[in-house]
C-alpha positions as CSV (number, residue, x, y, z in Angstrom):
1,M,59.6,137.8,138.9
2,S,63.1,136.4,140.3
3,L,62.4,133.1,138.9
4,I,61.4,134.4,135.6
5,A,64.7,136.4,135.4
6,A,66.8,133.4,136.6
7,V,65.3,131.0,133.9
8,A,65.4,133.8,131.3
9,M,69.2,134.3,132.4
10,L,70.4,130.6,132.2
11,A,68.5,130.4,128.8
12,S,71.0,133.6,127.4
13,C,73.8,131.5,128.7
14,K,73.3,128.3,126.8
15,E,76.2,127.4,125.0
16,V,76.1,127.5,121.0
17,D,76.1,125.0,118.7
18,P,79.5,125.8,117.2
19,L,78.4,124.2,114.1
20,A,75.3,126.0,113.9
21,E,76.8,128.9,112.2
22,T,79.0,127.1,110.0
23,E,78.5,126.4,106.6
24,L,78.7,122.4,105.8
25,G,80.8,121.2,103.2
26,E,80.7,117.9,101.1
27,M,80.8,114.3,103.2
28,G,80.7,110.9,102.8
29,V,82.9,108.5,100.5
30,T,84.7,110.0,97.7
31,S,86.1,106.9,96.4
32,V,87.1,103.3,97.3
33,K,90.0,101.1,96.6
34,A,90.4,97.0,96.6
35,A,94.1,95.4,95.9
36,F,95.0,91.9,95.4
37,T,96.7,90.1,98.5
38,G,99.6,87.7,98.3
39,E,103.2,87.9,97.9
40,V,103.0,88.1,94.0
41,Y,100.8,91.2,94.4
42,E,102.8,93.2,97.0
43,N,104.4,95.2,95.0
44,D,102.5,95.6,92.0
45,P,101.3,99.3,91.9
46,D,98.6,97.7,89.0
47,A,96.9,95.4,91.0
48,S,95.0,97.8,92.8
49,F,91.0,98.9,91.3
50,S,89.0,101.8,92.6
51,A,85.8,103.2,92.0
52,Q,83.2,106.1,92.8
53,P,80.0,105.8,94.4
54,D,76.9,106.3,92.3
55,A,73.8,108.6,92.9
56,N,72.2,105.8,95.2
57,G,75.4,105.3,97.0
58,N,76.5,101.8,95.1
59,I,80.3,101.3,94.9
60,V,81.1,98.4,92.4
61,I,84.8,97.6,92.2
62,E,85.5,96.5,88.9
63,V,88.3,93.8,88.3
64,P,89.9,93.2,85.2
65,Y,88.7,89.8,83.7
66,F,92.3,89.0,82.7
67,Y,94.9,90.3,85.1
68,P,97.5,92.1,84.0
69,E,95.3,92.9,81.0
70,T,97.7,91.6,78.3
71,S,98.3,88.4,79.6
72,D,96.1,85.1,79.5
73,Y,95.6,85.0,83.1
74,E,91.9,84.8,83.7
75,V,91.1,86.2,87.1
76,P,89.7,83.3,89.5
77,E,86.5,84.7,91.4
78,E,89.0,83.4,94.7
79,L,90.8,86.4,94.3
80,L,88.2,88.8,95.1
81,T,87.4,87.0,98.6
82,N,90.3,88.4,100.4
83,M,90.9,92.0,99.2
84,K,92.8,95.2,100.4
85,V,90.3,97.9,100.9
86,S,90.8,101.3,102.0
87,A,88.4,104.6,101.1
88,T,89.3,108.5,100.6
89,L,87.0,109.9,102.4
90,A,85.6,114.1,102.5
91,T,87.2,116.3,105.3
92,G,85.9,115.1,108.9
93,T,83.8,112.2,107.1
94,N,84.1,109.1,109.5
95,I,82.8,105.4,108.7
96,E,81.5,102.1,110.0
97,P,82.3,99.7,110.2
98,G,86.2,100.1,109.1
99,L,87.4,98.6,106.1
100,G,90.6,96.3,105.8
101,L,90.7,92.6,104.3
102,M,87.3,92.0,102.9
103,D,85.3,89.3,100.7
104,L,84.0,91.5,98.1
105,T,82.3,88.7,96.4
106,Q,79.6,89.7,99.2
107,T,77.8,93.0,99.3
108,H,78.8,95.4,102.9
109,H,76.8,98.0,103.8
110,I,78.8,100.9,105.3
111,T,77.5,104.2,107.0
112,A,79.1,107.3,106.8
113,Y,78.8,110.4,109.0
114,D,80.4,113.3,110.7
115,A,80.3,115.7,113.9
116,A,77.3,117.4,112.1
117,G,75.2,113.9,112.7
118,R,75.0,113.7,109.0
119,T,75.0,110.1,107.3
120,K,75.0,108.5,104.2
121,E,74.6,104.5,103.1
122,Y,77.1,102.9,100.8
123,S,77.1,99.4,99.6
124,L,80.3,98.4,98.7
125,T,80.9,94.8,96.5
126,A,83.1,93.8,93.5
127,K,82.6,92.1,90.2
128,I,85.0,90.4,87.6
129,T,84.5,92.6,84.3
130,K,85.5,91.8,80.7
131,L,87.7,94.6,79.3
132,S,86.4,97.4,77.5
133,G,89.2,98.6,75.2
134,C,88.4,99.1,71.8
135,D,91.6,101.3,70.2
136,F,94.3,100.7,67.7
137,S,97.8,101.7,69.3
138,S,99.8,101.2,65.9
139,F,98.9,100.0,62.6
140,N,101.2,99.1,59.8
141,V,100.7,97.8,56.1
142,T,103.2,96.1,53.9
143,S,102.4,96.1,50.2
144,A,104.7,94.6,47.7
145,G,107.5,95.2,50.0
146,T,106.7,98.6,51.2
147,L,106.1,99.2,54.8
148,Y,103.3,102.3,55.3
149,Q,103.1,103.3,59.0
150,G,100.0,104.1,60.1
151,I,99.2,107.2,61.3
152,I,96.9,107.1,64.2
153,N,94.4,110.2,65.2
154,P,92.5,109.1,68.1
155,G,90.2,112.2,67.9
156,Q,89.1,111.7,64.6
157,K,89.1,107.7,64.6
158,T,91.2,108.0,61.3
159,I,94.3,106.0,60.0
160,S,96.4,108.1,57.7
161,L,98.8,106.1,55.1
162,M,101.3,108.2,53.4
163,V,100.3,106.4,50.2
164,T,100.2,108.0,46.1
165,E,98.7,104.8,44.5
166,T,94.6,104.6,44.7
167,E,95.2,101.3,46.3
168,L,97.3,98.6,48.1
169,S,97.4,95.0,47.1
170,G,98.6,91.7,48.7
171,C,98.5,93.9,52.0
172,T,99.8,92.4,55.0
173,V,98.5,94.2,58.3
174,E,100.4,94.5,61.7
175,Y,99.1,96.1,64.5
176,T,98.8,96.4,68.3
177,A,95.0,97.2,69.6
178,S,93.7,96.9,73.2
179,P,94.1,94.1,74.9
180,H,92.2,91.0,73.8
181,A,90.0,93.5,71.4
182,T,89.4,91.5,68.2
183,V,89.6,93.6,64.9
184,S,87.2,93.3,61.6
185,G,87.3,94.0,57.8
186,Y,91.1,92.7,57.8
187,T,92.0,89.5,55.4
188,E,95.5,88.6,54.5
189,G,96.6,90.1,51.4
190,M,93.4,92.1,50.5
191,S,93.5,95.2,49.1
192,I,93.0,98.4,51.1
193,K,91.6,101.4,49.6
194,D,91.4,105.2,51.0
195,G,87.7,105.0,52.8
196,D,87.9,101.5,53.7
197,K,87.3,101.0,57.6
198,F,88.5,98.6,60.1
199,T,86.4,98.0,63.9
200,V,88.1,97.6,66.9
201,T,85.7,95.6,69.2
202,A,86.3,95.3,72.7
203,H,86.6,92.0,75.0
204,N,83.2,92.6,76.0
205,G,81.9,92.1,72.7
206,T,79.9,95.5,73.5
207,D,82.3,98.9,73.2
208,K,83.7,98.9,69.6
209,T,85.7,102.0,67.8
210,E,85.5,102.1,63.9
211,Y,88.2,103.5,62.2
212,T,88.4,105.2,58.6
213,V,91.7,105.0,56.7
214,R,92.8,107.8,54.8
215,F,95.6,107.8,52.4
216,S,97.0,111.2,52.8
217,V,99.9,113.0,54.9
218,P,98.3,113.6,58.6
219,E,98.1,117.3,59.4
220,K,100.6,118.6,62.2
221,I,100.4,121.2,64.5
222,T,102.7,124.4,63.6
223,Y,105.3,123.3,65.8
224,G,106.6,121.2,68.3
225,A,104.1,118.5,70.8
226,R,100.5,118.4,71.3
227,L,99.8,120.0,74.7
228,G,97.7,116.9,76.4
229,S,98.9,114.5,73.9
230,E,101.0,112.9,76.5
231,K,100.2,109.1,77.4
232,N,102.1,106.6,79.6
233,L,103.0,103.6,77.0
234,W,103.9,101.2,80.0
235,T,105.7,101.5,83.0
236,K,107.9,98.2,84.1
237,Y,109.8,97.4,87.2
238,F,113.3,95.5,86.7
239,S,112.9,92.7,89.6
240,M,109.1,91.9,89.3
241,N,108.8,92.4,85.4
242,Y,112.3,91.5,84.1
243,G,114.0,89.3,87.0
244,L,116.8,91.7,86.8
245,T,119.0,93.7,90.0
246,M,120.2,96.9,89.4
247,T,123.8,97.5,90.4
248,D,125.6,100.9,91.4
249,S,127.0,100.5,87.6
250,P,125.3,102.9,85.5
251,I,122.0,102.7,83.6
252,R,122.6,103.8,79.8
253,L,120.0,104.1,77.4
254,A,119.8,103.8,73.1
255,S,117.5,102.5,70.9
256,E,117.2,101.1,67.1
257,G,114.4,100.7,65.3
258,D,111.3,98.7,67.7
259,N,114.1,97.7,70.5
260,L,115.4,99.6,73.1
261,Y,118.6,98.7,74.5
262,M,119.5,99.3,78.3
263,L,123.4,99.0,79.4
264,A,123.1,97.9,82.9
265,G,125.6,95.6,85.4
266,G,127.7,95.4,82.2
267,A,125.2,93.6,80.4
268,L,123.3,94.9,77.4
269,H,119.6,94.3,77.7
270,S,117.2,94.3,75.2
271,I,113.4,95.8,75.6
272,D,110.4,96.0,73.4
273,R,110.1,100.0,72.8
274,K,106.3,99.8,72.3
275,T,105.2,97.3,75.0
276,G,108.1,97.8,77.4
277,D,108.4,93.7,77.2
278,Y,111.5,92.1,78.3
279,L,113.2,90.4,75.3
280,G,116.7,89.0,77.1
281,T,120.2,90.2,76.4
282,V,122.3,91.3,73.6
283,A,125.7,90.3,72.9
284,L,127.8,93.3,72.9
285,P,130.7,94.1,70.2
286,D,133.1,91.2,70.6
287,G,136.4,92.8,71.5
288,Y,135.2,95.9,72.7
289,T,134.0,97.4,76.5
290,V,131.2,99.4,76.6
291,N,130.4,101.6,79.8
292,S,128.4,104.3,78.0
293,I,125.8,104.3,75.0
294,M,123.2,106.1,73.4
295,N,122.0,106.8,70.1
296,D,122.1,109.5,67.6
297,E,119.2,111.3,65.8
298,A,119.7,109.0,62.9
299,G,119.7,106.1,64.8
300,N,123.3,105.2,64.9
301,I,124.6,103.4,68.1
302,V,127.4,105.3,69.9
303,F,129.4,104.1,72.7
304,A,132.3,104.2,74.5
305,A,134.2,102.8,77.7
306,D,135.7,104.3,80.9
307,A,139.2,105.6,80.1
308,S,142.5,106.7,82.1
309,S,144.6,107.3,79.8
310,E,143.1,107.1,76.0
311,F,139.4,107.7,75.6
312,K,137.5,106.3,72.2
313,V,134.2,106.6,71.1
314,Y,132.9,104.6,68.6
315,Y,129.3,104.2,66.2
316,M,127.5,101.3,64.7
317,E,124.8,101.4,61.8
318,S,123.2,98.5,64.4
319,I,123.8,96.7,67.4
320,D,125.0,93.7,65.3
321,G,127.3,96.0,62.8
322,T,131.1,96.7,63.0
323,P,132.3,99.6,65.3
324,V,133.8,102.3,63.2
325,E,136.0,104.8,65.3
326,L,134.7,108.1,65.7
327,I,136.8,109.8,68.5
328,S,140.2,109.3,69.9
329,Y,141.4,111.2,72.8
330,T,144.2,111.0,75.3
331,N,142.9,112.0,78.8
332,A,145.3,114.2,80.4
333,T,143.5,114.0,83.9
334,G,144.0,110.8,85.0
335,S,140.6,110.3,85.6
336,S,139.4,106.5,85.7
337,N,135.7,108.0,84.6
338,I,135.5,110.0,80.7
339,G,132.1,108.5,79.9
340,N,127.9,109.4,80.0
341,I,128.0,110.3,76.5
342,R,125.6,112.3,74.7
343,V,124.9,112.8,71.0
344,A,122.9,115.4,68.8
345,G,122.7,115.0,65.1
346,N,123.9,112.4,62.9
347,V,127.7,111.2,63.8
348,K,128.1,110.2,59.7
349,E,127.5,113.6,59.1
350,N,127.3,116.6,61.4
351,A,126.5,116.3,65.5
352,V,128.1,117.4,68.8
353,V,129.4,114.8,71.3
354,T,129.9,114.9,74.4
355,A,131.4,113.3,77.7
356,N,131.8,113.9,81.4
357,T,135.4,113.9,82.4
358,A,137.6,114.5,85.0
359,G,136.0,111.9,87.5
360,L,133.9,113.8,90.1
361,A,134.6,117.3,88.9
362,P,132.5,119.7,86.9
363,T,134.2,119.5,83.6
364,G,133.1,117.5,80.2
365,I,134.6,117.7,76.9
366,V,132.7,118.3,73.6
367,W,133.5,117.6,70.0
368,E,132.0,118.9,66.9
369,I,131.1,116.4,63.8
370,T,131.7,117.8,60.8
371,G,131.0,115.7,57.2
372,G,131.6,112.7,59.8
373,V,135.1,113.8,60.9
374,A,135.6,114.8,64.7
375,G,137.4,118.1,65.6
376,P,139.5,119.1,68.5
377,A,138.2,118.1,72.0
378,R,137.2,121.4,73.6
379,T,137.0,121.3,77.3
380,V,134.0,122.5,78.9
381,T,133.8,124.2,82.7
382,G,132.7,126.9,84.3
383,I,129.3,125.2,86.7
384,P,129.0,127.9,89.0
385,G,129.6,126.5,92.6
386,G,130.2,123.0,91.2
387,G,131.8,121.3,93.7
388,T,132.3,117.7,93.5
389,L,130.1,114.7,92.2
390,W,129.2,111.8,94.6
391,N,130.0,109.5,92.0
392,A,131.2,110.1,88.7
393,Y,128.8,108.5,86.9
394,N,126.5,111.3,88.2
395,G,127.6,114.4,85.8
396,C,126.1,114.8,82.3
397,F,126.9,117.2,79.6
398,A,124.6,117.5,76.6
399,P,124.7,119.6,73.3
400,V,121.7,121.4,72.7
401,S,121.8,120.7,69.0
402,S,124.1,119.3,66.1
403,R,125.7,122.5,65.9
404,L,128.5,123.4,68.9
405,S,127.4,127.2,68.5
406,D,123.7,126.5,70.1
407,G,125.7,125.6,73.4
408,I,125.6,122.7,75.9
409,L,123.5,121.9,79.1
410,A,124.9,120.8,82.0
411,L,123.0,118.9,85.0
412,G,124.6,116.8,87.9
413,Y,124.9,115.7,91.4
414,W,127.4,118.5,92.3
415,S,126.7,121.3,94.7
416,V,124.0,122.8,92.9
417,Y,121.1,120.7,91.3
418,D,119.8,123.3,88.5
419,L,120.3,122.7,85.2
420,Y,122.8,124.9,83.6
421,Y,123.8,126.2,80.0
422,T,126.6,127.9,78.4
423,G,127.3,129.4,74.9
424,D,131.4,129.7,75.1
425,M,132.5,126.5,76.9
426,S,133.0,128.5,80.0
427,T,130.4,130.6,81.0
428,F,127.4,128.5,82.6
429,S,123.9,130.0,83.8
430,M,121.2,128.7,85.6
431,V,118.3,128.1,83.0
432,Y,116.3,125.8,84.7
433,D,114.9,124.5,88.4
434,P,113.9,121.1,88.6
435,D,111.1,121.2,91.1
436,P,110.5,120.1,93.7
437,Q,113.8,119.5,95.5
438,T,113.6,117.9,98.5
439,G,117.2,117.2,99.4
440,N,116.8,113.2,98.0
441,E,117.7,114.0,94.3
442,N,119.9,112.5,91.8
443,P,119.9,115.2,88.8
444,N,122.3,113.2,86.6
445,C,120.9,112.7,83.2
446,V,119.9,115.1,80.5
447,T,119.4,114.8,76.7
448,T,117.9,116.6,73.8
449,V,116.4,115.8,70.4
450,S,114.7,117.9,67.5
451,F,111.0,116.9,67.2
452,N,108.4,119.4,64.9
453,D,110.6,122.2,64.5
454,A,110.9,122.3,68.1
455,R,114.2,121.6,70.1
456,Y,113.3,119.6,73.4
457,C,115.5,118.4,76.5
458,A,114.7,115.8,78.7
459,I,116.3,115.9,82.5
460,G,115.8,113.2,84.8
461,L,116.4,113.1,88.8
462,G,117.1,109.5,90.4
463,S,117.1,109.1,94.0
464,H,120.0,108.6,96.4
465,F,117.4,107.4,99.3
466,N,113.7,106.4,100.3
467,Y,112.6,109.7,100.9
468,G,111.7,113.2,99.1
469,A,109.9,113.7,95.5
470,V,111.7,111.4,93.5
471,P,112.1,109.6,90.9
472,Y,110.9,111.9,88.1
473,F,111.6,113.9,85.1
474,S,110.6,116.5,82.9
475,V,110.4,117.4,79.4
476,I,111.3,121.4,78.2
477,D,111.5,123.1,75.2
478,A,114.9,123.7,74.7
479,T,114.6,125.7,71.4
480,T,115.9,129.0,73.1
481,P,117.9,127.8,76.6
482,T,117.7,131.4,78.0
483,A,114.1,131.0,78.1
484,M,113.6,127.3,79.2
485,S,112.5,128.2,83.0
486,D,108.8,128.7,81.6
487,A,108.9,126.0,79.0
488,T,108.1,122.7,80.5
489,L,106.2,120.5,78.0
490,Y,105.3,117.6,80.7
491,T,106.6,116.5,83.8
492,V,106.0,112.7,85.3
493,P,105.1,113.1,89.1
494,Y,107.2,110.9,91.1
495,N,104.2,109.0,92.9
496,D,103.4,107.5,89.6
497,L,107.1,105.6,89.8
498,Q,107.8,104.8,93.6
499,F,105.3,101.9,93.5
500,S,107.7,99.1,93.0
501,G,109.7,100.8,96.5
502,F,112.8,101.6,97.3
503,K,115.2,98.6,96.5
504,G,118.6,100.8,97.4
505,T,120.5,98.6,94.4
506,G,122.0,101.6,92.2
507,A,122.1,105.7,92.5
508,T,121.9,105.7,88.7
509,S,119.4,106.5,86.2
510,D,118.9,107.6,82.8
511,V,116.7,109.5,79.9
512,L,116.3,109.0,76.2
513,M,114.0,110.6,73.6
514,V,113.2,109.0,70.6
515,I,111.4,110.1,67.7
516,S,109.7,107.9,65.2
517,E,110.7,107.9,61.6
518,D,107.7,109.5,60.3
519,G,108.5,112.3,62.8
520,Y,104.7,112.2,64.4
521,Y,105.4,111.0,67.7
522,M,108.2,111.8,70.5
523,D,109.1,108.6,73.0
524,V,110.6,109.5,75.9
525,Y,112.3,106.7,78.2
526,F,113.8,107.3,81.8
527,A,115.0,104.7,84.4
528,D,115.9,104.7,88.0
529,G,118.0,101.8,89.5
530,N,117.3,102.8,93.6
531,Y,113.7,102.4,92.7
532,D,113.8,99.6,90.1
533,V,111.8,101.2,87.2
534,I,111.9,102.4,83.7
535,T,108.7,103.9,82.0
536,C,107.8,105.1,78.6
537,Y,105.7,107.8,77.5
538,E,105.0,109.1,74.2
539,F,103.9,112.7,72.8
540,D,102.4,113.8,69.0
541,C,102.6,116.6,66.9
542,I,99.1,115.8,65.1
543,Q,96.6,118.0,64.4
544,Q,93.1,116.8,66.1
């Protein structure tokens, strides 16, 4: 009896498996990423490719046939023999053998396991795959000397041309399609009618999309940009893609037609607006110094130079046009910097022009343009606890609209990093709190534009050092400035912009919004010097 009691007592004291009463979650490999190795790819964020396991545990990394996909460089199989491989695992999962540098032309077998004793088997390999993209991104028709810009509806697979005739004859078509795709249904000089079809066939010869031409005006949504329409047209890195090194001199952006202009390091650079390809330098106006540049909403190029005494603002109808003096102002502050100009409206008709002034102080100047003539300068002050700027280029005032009565926005690297608004030029209130703020932000650029009966504001937060949640930019509905706190249209995450790595070449940024001539698209451009990056995101207002 004593022996039985002792055995029972020992049994009752047996340690309970802590996992026995725990509800087990998912385990295993979530995804695998493989990146090209070698110096040419070490700072290239796009040189890595991901895949998820299928139902049988097979993981096949698909490497594009061309890299970059827009190039004609065919990826050799040798690049797959030494790829840097990493995995995302479910919580509590381990794998063996470990990953690292691997020859993915071979099949590797991986076992995932956890503390509960569960296991899963995976096979991992890579293959070079022909491209599957089969879409139009632009489609323009010229007939009898008239250009018709096609409005592409990606949901309905239609191309709308604003045509009143029953037929366009002698057509020349210029289009942009997915890399290495082919287009059928078009011949030079053909006639185009409503209902005609064009087919984009992918490089792989299998995937294809048929588009139907419609002679009609595409329907717009009732207000502003369509939620969910945002797409990244391109992201480039100054050092890697352009061979440029940024400096502490300001980056400034302007647009004309298909060209994006970037003022940096005292030179004006030209970039293809739709592809991000670098086109070269552009001559500055002979005899003029340019430290600040942008375009107004009618496409005029507006520029100015820093001034410690007489400050002048000019405009040109095109980048190679003749500068016309718009504003002449005597700078009483003695500051060596009056610049970072912003424009809303059309300077040849009605507009508002702002500039940062007084060097490091949180003070701006604003002029209202009426009938192409600038009114008297007005000083803009009153940012609460503004303090002083770290750099004279890092303060920005922007008009809400072409009417001064709609007020002014201010964003700067003052002692406050928030976006402020004033309607009377002297009493500012905080209207937007950029988030997240982690102490490394350089909130130095803000701009506005009208799009589909809405007024949008874009703010850019650059970086000072190599930490924190920057750079990034946000697009906000500013139609009612005092209601901007809950009106974010889109924010580009900083981890989408950091891949080139911190260069420390210049704490300077700029942001620019450009509306297409047909009024259906809004492109937002953002550049940051320290992180070596320039990017373009597109929004539309097309009814799907």
